[in-house]
C-alpha positions, 0 to 999 in steps of 0.5 A, a space after each residue: 376749440 378748433 376742430 383738429 384739437 377737439 380729436 387729438 387722443 394723445 396726452 403729450 409727456 412732459 418736456 423733462 420726460 421726452 429729454 429723458 426718453 430721447 438721451 436714455 432709450 432713443 429707439 423708444 423715443 422714436 417709436 413714441 414720436 411716431 406713435 404721436 405724429 399717426 394718431 394726430 393725422 388719424 385724428 385730422 379731418 379727411 380733407 387734412 390727412 393727405 396734406 399732413 401726410 404729405 408734410 411729414 413725409 417731407 419732414 422725415 425726409 429731411 430728418 434722413 438727409 441730416 447729420 445731426 439732429 441740430 441740422 435737421 431742425 434748422 431745415 425743417 425750421 428753414 422749410 416752415 419759414 418758406 412755407 409761412 412766406 409763401 402764405 404770407 405773400 398770397 395773403 399779400 396779393 389777395 389783400 391788394 385785390 380786394 383793396 382794389 376791387 373795394 375802390 372799384 379798380 378794374 382787375 387785369 390778369 397782370 394785376 394777378 400776379 406777383 413780380 417774380 411770378 410772370 413767365 414768358 412762354 417761349 417757342 422752340 424750333 423743331 419737328 412739329 407734326 401736323 395735326 391728323 385730319 379726318 379725311 
C-alpha cells in the first residue's frame, strides 16, 4: 500500500450521492469537493504538498476560466495528457541513455537532448557595460 493511500482519512460518497448533491445543492457539492481535496493534500507527505497544491491551483484556475463543466473537464483532461506525455518523453530519454550506457557507448551532451530540446543562443548587439575593475 502506498504512503499516500494509507493517509486518506475521508471516505468518498458513492457516485449516486455525489451526482445528487451536485444536481440538488451545488454549493454543498463544491464545499465537499474542496474539503476532500484539502484533506487529501493535508494527508500527503510534506515533500509532495507543494506540488499537489500547485496542481490543484492550476485545476481551479482552468475551472474558473471554463464556460461549462464539460469544457473544464476537457481542459483538465488535456493538462493531464500533456503531463503524461512529458513524463513519457522523459522516461524514453532515460531509457535510451541507460541502454547506451549498458552497451558501453560514450554519452555526450548532445545525447542528453531529445529533438526539439536543443536551443541556439543568439548574441544581440547592444550596449554592454564593461565589468568594473578593482582600481
